[in-house]
Phi, psi and omega in degrees: 000120183241342185258187181238011180283160173238118186243132170272114178262112186263109173275134194232023174091351178236014181212048189274069184205168172248339177277142181050048176240087186298322177303317179291312183298313182287328175296320179296326179289336185262351178150220185281141184237135172237099178284135186226141168231130182256122173273085186279134179297347174301327180245328193249074166233162180301318180296315180295316181298319180290340179277349176217065190297322184288317178295323181296319179297312180298318182296312182295322176296322181290321177296319178297318179294321177299316179301317179297319181295319179291321178296320179296340179261014174095001183242228180172176179247117178278115180259124181233157184238128179150185183281127183303319185295339177262317187290315184300311176299321179297314181293321179301319178289314184296326182266358178055049181281157179279327181198166175239132181232151180195171171274142179289146172254148179267336185296143184300321180291329175290324179291321177296315177304314183293324177297319180294320180291319179300320179293329183275342182279147174257004176235164180300142174244105188254121180256129182259150169285162180155353180283332186226173176292322183223137185304132177296151180088000184261323182279132182224154176289176177299337178271001179082015182254160176297149177289141174239003177233134189291315188302312176295328175298316180298317178297318181294320180294316179297328182279319192253337186285138172255099184268104184290161175288146180296143180275150179285162173287155175295140179293312181223156177232158178292148176299151177293132175294153184301323181295332177281324181296326181291339180277346185294137175235161182300138172289135178290156176248168176302321181297326177300332181264005181079023181251151176253133179304139179256110182291349181276356182273158171299146176285134178276169175110153183296323180297313179296324180298315180293328176293319178297317180299315180298319179297319181293313182300321183272356184231265191293342182302323182292342183241015188300323185296330179256333185274342188295334183261356182278113190297326185268354184271181176247053188265000180251171185279334186058033180257005187296321178291326178294322176288323178300312184266359176070024171290341166230141171278153183294328179284336172297317179293315180306309185283330175298324179283314186284343177282354171289145180237137350280170176278108186269177175299325179296317180294317179296323179295319179293318179298326176297325176295323176294326178289324175301322176300314176301320181299317179296317179293317180296321180296316179292324179300315183279339182227073188294351178277358186297335180288349178242333188231154178292149178297319181268116186303330182296343179277352177300133180076016180302137185280071178292155176265163177220087179251111187298320181292319179292322177299314180297320178298319180293314183292328184269353182078048180226039180277343185089357174255108191304316183291327176292317182289324177298319179297318180299319183282326174300318179299310184295325185274327189238353183072019183217148171222133177305141185305315179296319179294328177299316181295318182296313184287328176292316178299320181298315182297313185286321190256321177284321184257352179057043178260137181308127181304333182293333176289317176294320178301315180293323178296315178297318180296333179289319190252340182289129171296323181268020182306112185235127188302310184294312185288320180296317178296316180299318181294318181289320178291326176298314183294322180288330185102000185265356193264187179286124181053040184284163172294150179303143184300331185278359174271114183241113180299135170270111186297334179287309181293327176296317178297316181294327182284317189255358174218060192299329179267355180078014184295322180295314179297315181296326180298318187259347178233077184300340178297336181259013188302329185254006178288134179304147187297333180291342181245354191295335178267356176210068187298338179290347178268353183286144175300147181308324181295319179296319178295319180297318180293332178274357179073031183242126169245112182297137184092345177245299180274332178209138187288155169285159180303135181280350178204145177280134185301310183298317178298313183297320180297312181296321179298313181298315182297322179294314181295314183294317180298317181295320183285314187284338181261008179292150180298144177291143181292000000 
């Protein structure tokens, strides 16, 4: 600490770390630091917490770990309860801070919140980049417009972005002033919200995040290009929740991967996934209405169906299509769904059942530990066909062939659907095609132990294509 300034460092749920946290590091270099986390009722009420149980558990664990890290450096985390738009200006005045610093958010509601806080503050409110590899809103096509296709965006980012090396954590921080300590309130627990800890979830916190990163770099990263789509394998990084909550910065992950030698096709494939993350954030930044409306205007007013029984079957994992049902149950039990399975089950909901992608998007946001507004929206709109650089609407995943291709031995299905554990692998992705004797030997009675398909694939595919073609090819008003 070399300066005499007093800075309020606002941790906001997407930067729960001390490493590569420039607002914290630079505040420490300039003087006194007061780290703050606000338990805002926008997110932290019993009703809200119960509506997103998996994210809440990861978040509270990560906040606790952050508090420990700050305390170990001589400071602490001041936890306050109330509305951010009111509390941050109040605390800035009460503590006589020189400035308030935080990481910028891309989501439209976060930008509105920050504008309101900036107007209410009498000191500078400085927002730092750090959410993405490259600041959203900066990359443009030759015509000066935002990119709407991923591949040219990816080329432009690789060509133009200067991705800095991650910054170290501060060695020491100034002690919390007494006036800040008196404002501290108890951190809520899951039990305070009426929730029970789920041992099946990933552990939150910066320490656990760095262990996951190290495991990936030394293991599955070398096989990512072939392992990433295998549903039953451990071929992915499992860092999505860490990136969502900022227990790792994205450039920390980028350089940990790229510092491996040599840079293989597997490493490049993973880095492309990190760039896709940037693409989703940049798209939402330039088009903030995407969380409510389809990217492609022709999808407005699409005639989605609303069948309560089919919706319940999809959410509970009872559609009769094993790979779809396995994904549903993995989500409910662990707060995670394998990326390939997300695409398969999203396509099934939108195209086989003709359910509005926004309903599936909201369901995923409720249960995903890594539920991220920009990425979740991008994935669902891609699957429906309404999104930015989406798959063509006429591409309809066959859940049986997808299961056989990406779960050839049926291990993923058997893990999440134990009723099918003894079904021979040639039938495990389509048990209704198995001879009665095989089902009997496997202890399966369709309709009792496992449901029959709620819709025929060929019928559903033709129905969707007919509806979509009629809607999307209608004359413009």
